GUKOL-712072 format. One line per field, with one value per residue (C-alpha): residue in three letters; x, y, z. Coordinates in nm, 2 decimals, decimal comma. Layout:
BEGIN
resn <- [ala / ...]
X <- [X / ...]
Y <- [Y / ...]
Z <- [Z / ...]
This chain:
BEGIN
resn <- [ala / ala / pro / leu / leu / gln / pro / phe / gln / leu / gly / glu / leu / arg / leu / pro / asn / arg / val / val / met / ala / pro / leu / thr / arg / gly / arg / ala / gly / arg / glu / arg / ile / pro / asn / ala / val / met / ala / glu / tyr / tyr / thr / gln / arg / ser / ser / ala / gly / leu / ile / val / ser / glu / ala / thr / thr / ile / ser / pro / gln / ala / asn / gly / trp / leu / glu / ser / pro / gly / ile / tyr / thr / asp / ala / met / glu / ala / gly / trp / arg / gly / val / thr / thr / ala / val / his / ala / ala / gly / gly / arg / ile / phe / leu / gln / leu / trp / his / met / gly / arg / ala / ser / his / ser / asp / phe / his / asp / gly / ser / leu / pro / val / ser / ala / ser / ala / val / arg / ile / asp / gly / asp / gly / ile / his / thr / pro / leu / gly / lys / lys / pro / tyr / glu / thr / pro / arg / ala / leu / glu / ala / trp / glu / ile / ala / ala / val / val / ala / asp / tyr / arg / arg / ala / thr / ala / pro / gly / arg / arg / ala]
X <- [12,03 / 11,70 / 11,65 / 11,67 / 12,03 / 12,14 / 12,34 / 12,17 / 12,30 / 12,17 / 12,29 / 12,67 / 12,65 / 12,68 / 12,49 / 12,59 / 12,22 / 11,88 / 11,84 / 11,79 / 11,80 / 11,53 / 11,60 / 11,53 / 11,55 / 11,78 / 11,84 / 12,20 / 12,39 / 12,37 / 12,27 / 12,53 / 12,38 / 12,73 / 12,75 / 12,96 / 13,13 / 12,80 / 12,64 / 12,94 / 12,92 / 12,54 / 12,57 / 12,89 / 12,70 / 12,45 / 12,70 / 12,61 / 12,28 / 12,30 / 12,23 / 12,19 / 11,97 / 12,07 / 11,85 / 11,70 / 11,97 / 11,88 / 12,01 / 12,01 / 11,92 / 11,58 / 11,53 / 11,57 / 11,28 / 11,38 / 11,58 / 11,95 / 11,90 / 12,21 / 12,28 / 12,49 / 12,52 / 12,85 / 13,21 / 13,19 / 12,87 / 13,03 / 13,34 / 13,12 / 12,93 / 13,27 / 13,37 / 13,05 / 13,07 / 13,44 / 13,37 / 13,07 / 13,28 / 13,57 / 13,33 / 13,22 / 12,89 / 12,72 / 12,53 / 12,31 / 12,23 / 11,86 / 11,82 / 11,55 / 11,36 / 11,11 / 10,89 / 10,56 / 10,65 / 10,90 / 10,85 / 10,97 / 11,17 / 11,41 / 11,44 / 11,50 / 11,13 / 11,07 / 10,79 / 10,87 / 10,82 / 10,60 / 10,44 / 10,13 / 10,02 / 9,84 / 9,90 / 9,95 / 9,65 / 9,81 / 9,95 / 10,24 / 10,61 / 10,90 / 11,11 / 11,43 / 11,20 / 10,96 / 10,65 / 10,44 / 10,15 / 10,21 / 10,22 / 10,07 / 10,38 / 10,47 / 10,41 / 10,73 / 10,72 / 10,78 / 11,12 / 11,23 / 11,19 / 11,51 / 11,70 / 11,56 / 11,65 / 12,00 / 12,02 / 11,95 / 12,21 / 12,47 / 12,40 / 12,50 / 12,82 / 13,12 / 13,33 / 13,08 / 12,90 / 12,76]
Y <- [11,21 / 11,03 / 10,72 / 10,50 / 10,61 / 10,58 / 10,28 / 9,98 / 9,71 / 9,37 / 9,13 / 9,13 / 9,29 / 9,66 / 9,79 / 10,13 / 10,20 / 10,04 / 9,96 / 9,59 / 9,45 / 9,19 / 8,86 / 8,84 / 8,50 / 8,57 / 8,23 / 8,32 / 8,03 / 7,81 / 7,45 / 7,34 / 7,59 / 7,73 / 8,10 / 8,29 / 8,62 / 8,77 / 8,71 / 8,85 / 9,17 / 9,19 / 9,17 / 9,39 / 9,67 / 9,67 / 9,65 / 10,00 / 9,86 / 9,80 / 9,43 / 9,22 / 8,91 / 8,68 / 8,51 / 8,18 / 7,91 / 7,54 / 7,32 / 6,98 / 6,83 / 6,74 / 7,12 / 7,22 / 7,35 / 7,68 / 7,70 / 7,79 / 7,90 / 7,87 / 7,59 / 7,54 / 7,16 / 7,09 / 7,21 / 7,39 / 7,58 / 7,67 / 7,80 / 8,00 / 8,17 / 8,23 / 8,43 / 8,63 / 8,71 / 8,79 / 9,05 / 9,19 / 9,22 / 9,38 / 9,65 / 9,70 / 9,51 / 9,26 / 8,96 / 8,69 / 8,37 / 8,28 / 7,90 / 7,73 / 7,41 / 7,43 / 7,15 / 7,11 / 7,40 / 7,18 / 6,92 / 6,57 / 6,72 / 6,85 / 6,51 / 6,25 / 6,17 / 6,14 / 6,35 / 6,66 / 6,63 / 6,83 / 6,82 / 6,68 / 6,54 / 6,86 / 7,00 / 7,38 / 7,53 / 7,75 / 7,79 / 7,55 / 7,56 / 7,62 / 7,31 / 7,21 / 7,05 / 7,35 / 7,48 / 7,20 / 7,17 / 7,14 / 6,78 / 6,64 / 6,60 / 6,30 / 6,36 / 6,32 / 6,03 / 6,14 / 5,97 / 6,17 / 6,51 / 6,47 / 6,44 / 6,77 / 6,94 / 6,79 / 6,94 / 7,28 / 7,22 / 7,12 / 7,43 / 7,64 / 7,45 / 7,55 / 7,26 / 7,00 / 6,92 / 6,58]
Z <- [17,99 / 17,93 / 18,15 / 17,83 / 17,78 / 18,15 / 18,27 / 18,42 / 18,65 / 18,54 / 18,81 / 18,77 / 18,42 / 18,39 / 18,09 / 17,94 / 17,86 / 17,88 / 17,51 / 17,46 / 17,11 / 17,09 / 16,91 / 16,54 / 16,36 / 16,07 / 15,90 / 15,80 / 15,95 / 15,64 / 15,61 / 15,87 / 16,12 / 16,21 / 16,31 / 16,06 / 15,97 / 15,83 / 16,17 / 16,35 / 16,14 / 16,20 / 16,58 / 16,60 / 16,41 / 16,69 / 16,98 / 17,11 / 17,25 / 17,62 / 17,56 / 17,25 / 17,27 / 16,99 / 16,74 / 16,86 / 16,86 / 16,86 / 17,14 / 16,95 / 16,61 / 16,76 / 16,83 / 16,46 / 16,27 / 16,10 / 15,78 / 15,84 / 16,20 / 16,41 / 16,66 / 16,97 / 16,99 / 16,81 / 16,86 / 16,53 / 16,63 / 16,96 / 16,78 / 16,54 / 16,83 / 17,00 / 16,69 / 16,70 / 17,07 / 17,05 / 16,78 / 16,98 / 17,30 / 17,10 / 16,99 / 17,35 / 17,33 / 17,55 / 17,41 / 17,55 / 17,35 / 17,32 / 17,34 / 17,13 / 17,07 / 16,79 / 16,94 / 16,74 / 16,52 / 16,34 / 16,06 / 15,98 / 15,69 / 15,95 / 16,12 / 15,85 / 15,84 / 16,22 / 16,35 / 16,56 / 16,93 / 17,17 / 17,51 / 17,35 / 17,01 / 16,90 / 16,56 / 16,50 / 16,32 / 16,05 / 15,70 / 15,74 / 15,77 / 15,53 / 15,53 / 15,35 / 15,09 / 15,05 / 15,23 / 15,39 / 15,62 / 15,99 / 16,12 / 16,43 / 16,65 / 16,86 / 17,23 / 17,43 / 17,68 / 18,04 / 18,04 / 17,74 / 17,91 / 18,10 / 17,77 / 17,65 / 17,98 / 17,94 / 17,59 / 17,74 / 18,01 / 17,75 / 17,54 / 17,84 / 17,92 / 17,69 / 17,57 / 17,67 / 17,34 / 17,27]
């Protein structure tokens, strides 16, 4: 068999082949950002890949910045992802969740008028962003204060700890 189709050991995870499905942002989680049956079907259809890397999934409300992308910061979101992963596993697949914070690529329309945050107050030079209120120019984000960084790190930590949502 071609090396691509041969098994591969990834740490403790045995992959049946070396095919990895790269993450693709789908925007199918709805306004509530809860993974759903359409997403479960999409990933299950691809479960023969050695490994699936999910679409980017936001770690907190502050991390949002893409229309209808999924989140992982509420119990309902976690339950939605559990439905997706259960379906993928039942079909013999393996799936990793890609965690996401949009940072300066977000917009105040996603944050009740508050500016998006970033490492520095530097605006993206580009066409703009699709927001819940239509396409708008990128904004200059608010630079995180040093003391705020720990909260973002904690959001990532919580996103990896089942049953420990804020």
